[in-house]
C-alpha positions as CSV (number, residue, x, y, z in Angstrom):
1,M,0.2,0.1,-0.1
2,I,1.3,3.2,-0.6
3,A,1.1,6.7,0.6
4,L,1.5,10.3,-1.5
5,V,3.7,12.7,0.1
6,F,4.4,16.1,-1.0
7,P,7.4,18.3,-0.2
8,G,7.4,21.9,1.2
9,Q,10.0,24.9,1.1
10,G,13.6,24.1,0.4
11,S,12.8,21.3,-2.1
12,Q,12.4,23.7,-5.0
13,T,15.0,23.4,-8.0
14,P,15.7,25.3,-11.2
15,G,14.1,23.5,-14.1
16,M,11.7,21.8,-12.0
17,G,8.7,20.2,-13.7
18,K,10.0,21.0,-16.9
19,S,10.3,17.5,-18.6
20,V,7.0,16.5,-17.3
21,A,5.5,19.7,-18.8
22,E,7.3,18.9,-22.2
23,E,6.6,15.2,-22.3
24,F,2.7,14.9,-20.9
25,G,0.2,17.4,-22.0
26,S,-2.3,17.1,-18.6
27,A,0.9,18.6,-16.8
28,R,1.4,21.3,-19.7
29,C,-2.1,22.3,-18.9
30,V,-1.7,22.5,-15.3
31,Y,1.0,25.4,-16.0
32,E,-0.7,27.1,-18.2
33,E,-3.7,27.6,-16.3
34,A,-1.5,28.3,-13.1
35,D,0.0,31.2,-15.3
36,E,-3.3,32.4,-16.1
37,I,-4.3,32.4,-12.2
38,L,-1.7,33.9,-11.0
39,G,-1.2,36.7,-13.8
40,Y,2.5,36.0,-14.4
41,R,4.6,33.2,-15.8
42,L,5.2,30.9,-13.0
43,S,6.0,28.2,-15.6
44,A,8.9,30.3,-16.7
45,L,10.1,30.7,-13.3
46,C,9.8,27.2,-12.5
47,F,11.4,25.9,-16.1
48,E,14.4,28.7,-16.5
49,G,14.0,30.7,-13.2
50,S,17.4,31.1,-11.0
51,E,17.8,29.4,-7.6
52,E,17.8,33.1,-6.2
53,E,14.5,33.8,-7.9
54,L,13.0,30.5,-6.5
55,R,14.2,30.5,-3.1
56,Q,12.0,33.6,-2.3
57,T,9.0,32.4,-0.6
58,V,6.5,34.1,-2.8
59,H,7.9,32.1,-5.7
60,A,8.9,29.1,-3.9
61,Q,5.4,28.1,-2.6
62,P,3.3,28.3,-5.5
63,A,6.1,27.0,-7.7
64,L,6.3,24.0,-5.6
65,F,2.6,23.4,-5.3
66,V,2.1,23.8,-9.0
67,T,4.6,21.2,-9.8
68,S,3.5,18.9,-7.4
69,I,0.0,19.0,-8.9
70,A,1.0,18.5,-12.2
71,I,2.8,15.5,-11.5
72,W,0.0,14.0,-9.6
73,H,-2.0,14.9,-12.7
74,V,0.2,12.8,-14.8
75,L,0.2,10.0,-12.4
76,R,-3.4,9.8,-11.9
77,E,-4.1,9.6,-15.9
78,L,-1.7,7.1,-16.3
79,V,-2.6,4.9,-13.3
80,D,-4.7,6.7,-10.9
81,P,-3.1,5.3,-7.7
82,K,-5.1,4.4,-4.8
83,P,-3.2,5.5,-1.8
84,V,-3.8,4.6,1.6
85,C,-3.1,8.3,3.0
86,V,-1.5,11.3,1.9
87,A,0.3,14.0,3.7
88,G,2.8,16.9,2.7
89,H,5.4,18.9,4.7
90,S,4.0,22.5,5.5
91,V,3.1,24.2,1.9
92,G,3.0,20.7,0.5
93,E,0.1,20.1,2.8
94,Y,-1.9,22.1,0.3
95,A,-1.2,19.5,-2.5
96,A,-1.9,16.5,-0.2
97,L,-5.6,18.6,0.2
98,V,-6.1,18.3,-3.5
99,A,-5.1,14.9,-3.9
100,A,-7.5,13.9,-1.0
101,G,-10.3,16.4,-2.7
102,V,-10.5,18.4,0.0
103,L,-9.5,21.4,-2.0
104,D,-10.0,22.3,-6.0
105,W,-6.2,22.8,-7.4
106,Q,-7.2,26.2,-8.6
107,D,-8.3,27.1,-4.9
108,G,-5.3,25.8,-3.5
109,L,-3.0,27.6,-5.8
110,K,-5.1,30.8,-4.9
111,L,-4.5,29.6,-1.2
112,V,-1.2,29.2,-1.5
113,Q,-0.4,32.3,-3.5
114,A,-1.9,34.3,-0.4
115,R,0.0,32.2,2.2
116,A,3.2,33.1,0.4
117,R,2.8,36.8,0.4
118,A,1.4,37.0,3.7
119,M,4.4,34.9,5.1
120,Q,6.7,36.8,2.9
121,E,5.4,40.3,4.4
122,A,5.3,38.9,7.5
123,A,9.1,38.1,7.4
124,E,10.1,41.6,6.2
125,R,7.9,43.2,8.9
126,T,9.3,41.2,11.7
127,P,12.9,39.5,10.5
128,G,13.6,36.2,11.9
129,T,15.7,33.0,11.2
130,M,15.5,29.0,11.2
131,A,18.4,26.4,12.1
132,A,18.5,23.0,12.0
133,V,19.7,20.8,14.8
134,L,21.2,17.7,14.3
135,G,21.8,14.6,16.7
136,L,19.8,15.9,19.6
137,D,16.4,14.7,20.8
138,A,13.1,16.7,21.0
139,D,13.1,17.0,24.7
140,A,16.8,18.7,24.8
141,V,16.1,21.2,21.9
142,E,12.6,22.3,23.5
143,A,14.8,23.2,26.8
144,A,17.2,24.7,24.5
145,C,14.9,27.0,23.3
146,K,12.6,27.7,26.9
147,E,16.3,29.0,28.2
148,A,17.1,31.3,25.3
149,S,14.0,32.5,24.9
150,S,15.3,35.4,27.4
151,A,17.1,36.7,24.1
152,G,13.4,36.7,21.9
153,V,11.2,34.3,20.1
154,V,12.5,30.7,19.5
155,V,10.8,27.5,19.1
156,V,10.3,24.1,17.6
157,A,9.3,24.8,13.9
158,N,9.8,21.3,12.3
159,L,10.1,17.8,13.8
160,N,11.5,15.9,10.8
161,C,12.7,12.9,11.8
162,P,15.0,11.2,14.9
163,G,17.8,13.6,15.1
164,Q,16.7,16.4,12.8
165,I,14.8,19.2,14.3
166,V,14.2,22.9,13.2
167,I,14.2,25.7,15.3
168,S,12.8,29.0,14.3
169,G,12.3,32.6,15.8
170,Q,14.4,35.9,16.2
171,S,18.0,35.8,15.0
172,E,19.5,36.3,18.5
173,A,17.4,33.9,20.1
174,V,17.6,31.0,17.4
175,A,21.4,31.6,17.8
176,K,21.5,31.1,21.4
177,A,19.5,28.2,21.3
178,G,21.9,26.8,18.8
179,E,24.7,27.3,21.4
180,L,23.1,25.7,24.1
181,C,21.8,22.7,21.9
182,K,25.4,22.0,21.3
183,A,26.3,22.1,24.8
184,K,23.4,19.5,25.3
185,G,25.3,17.2,22.6
186,A,23.8,18.5,19.4
187,K,26.3,17.1,16.5
188,R,25.7,20.1,14.5
189,V,23.3,23.5,14.0
190,I,23.0,24.3,10.8
191,P,22.1,27.6,9.7
192,L,19.0,27.9,7.0
193,R,18.9,29.9,3.9
194,V,15.0,30.9,4.7
195,S,13.6,34.5,4.4
196,G,11.7,34.3,7.9
197,A,10.9,32.3,11.0
198,F,8.4,30.0,9.6
199,H,6.0,28.0,12.0
200,S,7.0,30.4,14.9
201,P,4.9,33.1,16.7
202,L,6.5,35.5,14.6
203,M,4.2,34.5,11.7
204,Q,1.2,35.6,13.8
205,D,0.5,38.3,11.2
206,A,0.6,36.3,8.5
207,A,-1.7,33.8,10.0
208,E,-4.3,36.8,10.8
209,R,-4.1,38.0,7.2
210,F,-4.4,34.5,5.8
211,R,-7.2,33.6,7.6
212,E,-9.3,35.8,5.3
213,A,-8.3,34.0,2.5
214,L,-9.2,30.6,3.8
215,Q,-12.9,31.8,4.8
216,A,-13.3,32.6,1.1
217,V,-12.7,29.1,-0.1
218,T,-14.7,25.8,-0.2
219,F,-13.3,23.0,1.7
220,H,-14.8,19.4,1.1
221,P,-14.6,16.4,3.2
222,P,-11.5,13.8,2.5
223,K,-12.0,11.0,0.0
224,V,-8.4,9.9,1.3
225,P,-7.2,9.9,4.6
226,V,-5.1,12.9,5.2
227,V,-2.3,13.0,8.0
228,A,-1.9,16.7,9.2
229,N,1.0,18.5,10.0
230,R,-0.7,20.1,13.2
231,T,-1.9,16.9,14.7
232,A,0.1,14.1,13.1
233,D,-3.0,12.3,12.9
234,V,-5.8,11.5,10.0
235,L,-8.4,14.7,10.0
236,P,-11.7,13.7,10.8
237,E,-14.7,14.6,8.1
238,D,-15.9,17.5,10.1
239,T,-12.4,19.1,10.1
240,D,-12.2,23.3,10.8
241,F,-9.8,23.7,7.9
242,V,-9.9,27.3,8.4
243,A,-8.6,26.9,12.1
244,L,-6.6,24.0,10.9
245,M,-4.6,25.7,8.4
246,T,-4.1,28.9,10.2
247,E,-2.6,27.0,12.9
248,Q,-0.4,25.4,10.5
249,L,1.4,28.4,10.2
250,L,2.4,29.0,13.6
251,N,2.8,25.6,14.8
252,P,5.3,22.7,14.3
253,V,5.2,20.4,11.5
254,R,5.1,17.1,13.1
255,W,6.6,15.1,10.2
256,E,8.6,12.3,12.1
257,E,5.0,11.5,13.7
258,S,3.1,11.8,10.4
259,V,5.1,9.1,8.9
260,R,4.7,6.7,11.8
261,R,1.3,7.4,11.6
262,M,1.1,6.8,7.9
263,W,3.0,3.3,8.7
264,D,0.3,2.2,11.2
265,L,-2.4,3.1,8.8
266,G,-0.6,0.3,6.4
267,A,1.6,2.6,3.8
268,R,4.9,0.9,3.1
269,L,5.7,2.6,-0.2
270,F,6.0,6.2,0.1
271,V,5.7,8.2,-3.3
272,E,7.2,11.7,-3.0
273,L,5.9,13.8,-5.8
274,G,7.8,16.9,-6.4
275,P,11.0,18.0,-6.6
276,G,13.9,16.8,-5.1
277,D,14.0,13.6,-2.4
278,V,14.0,15.4,1.1
279,L,10.8,14.0,2.3
280,S,12.1,10.4,1.0
281,G,15.1,10.9,3.4
282,L,13.3,11.9,6.3
283,V,11.2,8.8,5.7
284,R,13.9,6.0,5.3
285,R,15.3,8.1,8.5
286,T,12.1,7.5,10.6
287,V,11.1,4.0,9.4
288,A,13.7,2.1,8.4
289,E,11.8,-0.5,6.7
290,A,9.9,1.9,4.5
291,Q,10.3,2.1,0.8
292,T,10.5,5.6,-0.8
293,L,10.0,6.5,-4.9
294,G,10.8,10.5,-5.7
295,V,8.8,11.4,-8.6
296,H,10.0,14.8,-10.5
297,T,10.9,14.2,-14.0
298,A,9.4,12.7,-16.9
299,E,11.7,9.4,-16.4
300,D,10.4,9.0,-12.7
301,V,6.8,9.6,-13.7
302,R,7.2,6.7,-16.4
303,R,8.8,4.7,-13.7
304,A,6.6,5.3,-11.1
305,A,3.6,4.1,-13.2
306,E,5.4,0.8,-13.8
307,V,5.8,0.4,-10.7
308,L,2.2,1.4,-9.3
309,R,0.8,-0.8,-12.1
310,V,2.2,-3.8,-10.5
């Protein structure tokens, strides 16, 4: 049984989706419609944009979402996979909601665009940063953040896999927490090249602004189990998506727990739809027995279709 997983910001890469759009008409249509909805050529940004351009939050999030959706459309057209569950990391959760029938993909794109703008503007108003802590358990990282809070806001933002946790907040506090993590035994603390302190209280302005966009969209009950970042559990049919996705901006991405929950649901092959292989690596480091399959080029799509037909 398979789980479909969708990557988040940081997985974007120049040329993303180009070969898929060149080879498959359904993917090309997704990019063309996205260009029309957004009012600019996102397709050109994905296919020809620089790493620096794609790193900007306002570009990265729509680019990732549309590329994941384009690949999903092609795979569904070729084999119509029946996942036991779906999940996405941070902005990737919007692609997961589309795959589960919760959102029309066009509404999903409008939300992702609004989310990216709100987050980038919040980051410009209230600067912050993030850092990856390697080789330290969650309790110790939490303790370091609490000790460092005298220097400002710093919290756990991503619980990615055993031994990989991301912290987020004001730069001085993140630096202090990083030093405390090293003192507690962390192997490394790596500053991340991000434009803001995502999944932290510094995104409060973004969350309040984004809530308005969420309220303007129709959400449907999931047709496929969705394992959510906020709860690391399957969403009930009566989920308040406005509250859930607002809270997602301010709270940790519980990816390690989400992977374990998907495994408990019966997922044995985790198919990553979108650029890069970040989630595949996190899945294998969380559940050693798990199989992964990355799908981000036309060749990957053909290979995945063969595997999933069996």
